[in-house]
Structure formats: C-alpha cells, structure tokens
Phi, psi and omega in degrees: 000142176288156174306327177294320183284321175298326178295309181294331182285325182289324176304309184287333171298313181298314179296319181296319185295318178300314185291335175279358175106001176290143177307134191298306180307328183284322182296310182297314179303302187295312179300312176294325177297304183298327179292311176301313178301326174288320183295323185250359175048040184223110178289325185297313182295319171302321182281328176295317179297329175291326187286315177300321179299319184292312187291328188271352185253283186290349177272002175295134174293332181299334185282357172299345180286337184300302181290320180303308178295319183296323178293327176297307184305300187309307178301316176301318177298316180297321181289000184064024181292333180292317177297317181297308183298324177297320184297314182299310186299316185292332174295323181284332181253002192305324191265005180267146178294128181076015189297322181291331173294317172302319181292324180297312184303305184297319178296322172300315179302310182291318181291333172298328181284359178237356188234313185069019187224118179293327180296317177296319183295308184299315179302309177289325179280337164305323182275327187269309185275310183306311173301329175300306178303320181294325182291327179261027165072025177283148177302117183309324178303309179299316184301315182285316179308317182299318179295308187296316175308304184286344180294333186285351174305333180300337184261356176243326171286123180297150004273137195221122181308320180301316181297322179293319174297324181288327182297323175298307184295324179263354181061053177247165178290129186287324184294317179296324178291323178300312181294324176297324185288345186305289188303310177303329185291309176299318180301316182296323176291328180282324179294324172305307180306316176295324177293312180309316180290331171291316177301318176295333182275321188255335183235059190301323180298319177302313183278318175078198178096161184218160175299147186267088181295337181268013174308124172232128177299134183285132183295152179298325184292326171289322177299316179294324182291333185271338183253332188301314181304316184288312185297317173306320180290324179293317177303312179299309188292292183286328172299314180303315177297308183306306186289345187083357180298320180229135175298167176295326176296307174306318176301316179292330178288319183296305187296337184280319177300305184295323177295319175306310184301311180301321179294320180291315181303318182281353184055039179267352181233129180259172177305317183288327174300316178300320174296315180297322180299321182292321183292317179288330170303312185297317179296316178290316180296322174300315181295326181288313177292330170294324172293319182294315176309311178296319177297326180298314184285329175299315180295317179294328177291324177297314176297319176291328186280346183068028183288318177294315174298323173301314182297318176303315178302306190302313176291326175291329175289323168289347182058043178301137179268173175304318178304316192286323181292316182285334175298309180296325183286318179293316186298321181287329179286319173302316185289321177293328179301338182276346187243324193238165172275175185298322184288316181294324177291320179291324184284327183271322184275316195298314175303335177282323190262347181298317182296340179273332183278314184303310183300342176275003174081010186278149175294120178297329181296310180303315183298321174297320177293325176294320178296314183296314185287319178295323176293325187289339174305330181291341174298337182252005185238144178287157014270340188279293172043064186308317182298319177302313180302314178305306178306309181302309185299317186290319182290318182052041187245124185285349179280343186239117179262166175310325176295324181295316177306302180301317180294323172293323179288336186306321180293328185281325176292334165290330167290326177295324182288334174287314175302323185282334174290328176290324176302315183295314181296317181235090178296344180289336174308321177276334188252007189294317178292336179283330186273000000 
C-alpha cells in the first residue's frame, strides 16, 4: 500500500474504532503510530515522532489554561452561582409564555462564561430548571430540550475547552479564539430565546406551561447579591483578556482564585469539596492533554501520508468553490456528530481541512468558531448526544425517556444550524471584537 492509501485507511479505522467504543486518544494514537511505522517501515522513526508529539503538545505553556479554567468551573458549580443566576433570570421572564425556558437559556449563557463546560451546564440546570418547568406544567420534552440546547453554549462562550483544543490543532491564539467566541455565543443564546418565543406563540402545546400565580418579585438587594459575584468573575476573566492586562493563562489563574474566594465567603465549599475539585480537575486535565498528544501524532501521520495535500489537489482540480468546501465540511461534521464527541470531531477533521482553508485566505480564527459550533450540534443528535445522556442521567426520572430528551432538543439543533449558516455567510460576526 502507498502512504496515501495507508493514511486514508487509518482515518477510516480511527472512526470505526471510536464508534465501536475504543477510548478516543488510544484509537488516535495507536492507529497513527502503526500507520507511520507501515508507511516508513521504520519502528524507530514512529517512536521518535511519538516522543516529539508528547513534547510539542503537553509541554506547551498555553495548555496551563486547561487545569486553571477547569478548576474555576468546578468551584463555580460548587459555589451555586448557576442556581443564583437562574433565580434572577426566572424572575425577569416568569410571566412571559415559555419564560422559564428563556430564563434557562439566559442563565446558561452567563454560567457558560464562568465554566466553559456544556456537561456542567447540563448537569446543573437539569436539577434547577427542569423541576421548575414541570411544576408549572411545561411540556416535559420542551423542558429537557431547553436545557439540552442551551447547555451547548458552554462550548462556544469562552472560556471553552473546545476552543483551546482547536487553538492547538490550528496553531492559533487562545486569547483570540476566546474573544471570537463571544458574539457567536450571544447570537446563539438570543436565537434560542427568539425560538422559544415563536414556539410559545405558534406551537403552545409543545411548550405548555401556565401562569405562575405564586410569583413574587425579587428585591433589588437580593438580585445584586446573586448576580454581582458572577458578573465580577466574568469581568475579571474576559475583561482581563480583552484589555490585554492578562494572558489567557493569567486570566485562568486569577479567575480560579476569585472563584475560590467567592465560594469561601459564601461558605459553599468545604475542605473535602476543595479536594474533590482538585481531583476532578486532574482527571479532566489528564484526559484533555492525552487527547491533544494523540492528535499531535495523528497530524504528523496525515502529513507523512500527504492526505491533506491530496484532498486539496482534488478540490482544486474540480474547481470547488468556497460554498462547496464549506458545505462538505458542515455535512461531514453533522455526520460525525451522530457518532463522535466534539473533541474527536475537531481532532480528526480540522487537520484534513486546514490545508484547504488557508490558501483561500480565510481566517483560521473564524474557521475555528465554525468548527466548534458545527461539532456542537452533535451534542444534541442521536445516537451519541452526550448532553442528552447527561440530562437523562442527572434527572433520574422515569417519566422522561431518552427519546423525550432527543426530541425536545431537536428544534434547538435546528436553531444552531441556522446560526452556523449565518456565521459562515458573515465571517465579520465572529471577528467583530478582534477588528
């Protein structure tokens, strides 16, 4: 077999192995290592490239953001800031048709800005928001669908682990990726709220709900006490990066310290809770860096096989336009989203398409936003749909099936697709803050 044929076979083998349940970094690393060995018939070369991949990836200073932002998100969750923001949002939207759903979206958007994790958002708001919506007779499918749809905001609104992973693969600035994610994230949140308003107006049975007779306006003092800690943390982290006062690593360290102080002042974290946050940070960091290491050797394998260049030549010879390239890219991500998680999609697809995008003079920062939003749709689609599984497991309610979660999330996946098309058509939306 030629190197090109081995490269093509290895990409297919990686997808099949992941689909069969093999741990993603192992599938990426082992197949790439064996492919390099077969291409060059040199075990020592494959081993040396593996060593280089480890050294060039996990030793990068930029990746100190991973444990720092992860720890900050875990402490914020323990401090109860998500529930506080939801309480304030639900006060403002309570009397609107579908208002608790709108409040869930708004609270998720704010919570995403201090956690960067869709899984954390899905877990928190499954416990906080869904019981409230069921209490006021909302359609269970709508209730879980809102939580599933808005949970993906954690992967696009900075700080986001997926933006960090893309930054490594595409060799882009983490700070620029964070800033580029702000406008698309807010756009998606606004689109969700607009979609809920439309559903409440034209499809009232899908939304359900009744007026909240026991509604009591929240005093301004309570509103301030519940929102100021979260807003202050957002200003410190994103404001520090935007103004240039803090690098992403420094912003992560500062945010972690501020989050810990907030949790201690509110007496929401014990010594045991602090230790659990540290342990979980270590587990999450290790898994992400393992992924990044495997992606590094995978990228080198693709380069040796010449697969990206071959794909670029094929599209050039066919005179494929920008529209065709992006259509193929989005369709591929939507297909893989039914099988793989977001990180896997980014690590497998981006190295293949970067050589096609760069000669077109397109911004790789913009391309990263398109990649993350496109891959995030997979969190809401069966059979994988990680956010949907998290919601079902967190609720542990026999009245709500996994089918209900997927069907409830379907309209929000459609909204994401519309936003993705707008972001592709108007790149300035992703680059506005950077210009």
